N, C-alpha and C positions, 0 to 999 in steps of 0.2 A: 574577618571576611563575612559579609552578609550576602547571601544568595536570595534573590527575590525574582521568582519566575512569574510572569504574567499568565493569565488564563489562556491566552493565545498559544503559548508554548505547551501547556498541558493538553489543550485540545489537539494540537498538532501531533503530540506524542500518542494520544488515543487513536487518532486517525491512522497513524503509522502501524499500529497493531492490527487494524481492520483491513488495511490495503491488500494484503495477500488474499483475503477472502474475496475482495472485489475483483482482483485479477482472476481468481478461480471462477467467478461468475461469468466473466466475459470471454473466457477461453474454454477450450475443450481439453480432454485428456490427451488427444493426439497433437495438440499444439506444441511446437518445438520449445524446449526449456529456455533456449536463448531468447525467443520471442517473448515469453512470459517474463523473463528477467528484464528485458528492455522496457516492457510495459510497466513493470513495477518500478523501475528506475525513473521513468517519465512521470509516473504518478507521485512518487516520493519527491521528485524535483519540484513539481507543482505545489506539493504540500509545504516543502521547505521555503519556497519563495513566497507563498501566501502567508505563512506564519510570520515571516520576517516583515511582510507588508502590513500585517494586522497588529504587530507588536508595537508597544509604545517606545518611541525613539526620540530622544531630545535632538540628536544630530541628523535624523532622517534615515532613509532606507540604506542598508549596507549590503553590498554584493558578497563580501567575505562571510558575513554572518549567514546569509541565505545559503551559501554553499555548504557551510558547516552544518546548518540545519538539515539540508538535503542529505548529507552523509549520515547524520544521526538518524534521520527518518528511514533511510534505506537499510541501515544496519538493524534498526529496531524491527522493520518489516521482515527482513530475512530471518532474524532470530525468532520472531514470533511465528513465522511460517513453519520453520523446522522444529521449534521447541514447543509450540502450542497447537497450531491448527492441523499440521500433518499427522502427529501422533494420535490426536483425538478423532481423526476422520472428517473433520469439518471441511478441509480442502477438497477431498474427493466428493463429498456431498454437494459442495458448492458447484463443482464442475459438472456434476450429474443433474443439477436442478434445471439448467437451461439447455435442454436437448434440442438440437437443430432439427429442422424438418427432414434433412437428408439422412440423419442418423436414427430416426424413429423406425421401430420395427413395423413392417407392413402386416396387418392382420388379415386373416382369411386367405392367405396364399399358400 
């Protein structure tokens, strides 16, 4: 059995590792965890479908493969969040980097 993965699949896997940090950048610490999970699922679905679209296919685009790639992308993103980004503090720093105007401390009061 020969396994040959195109560069689109490797790029999709790398994007899956970075997606939790992107979710942290666009959400705040008080954002409900369910909202963050749905946002991560939507981004990984887009990643899975785009990887399937970009990959070389002799028979054309396949919905089943796109769904499997979405599940793999979501699993990779969740595992990288809890195994890499959260323990190292990158998730918290990402959420703190984009402070909204309502959450900024007022100086001089």
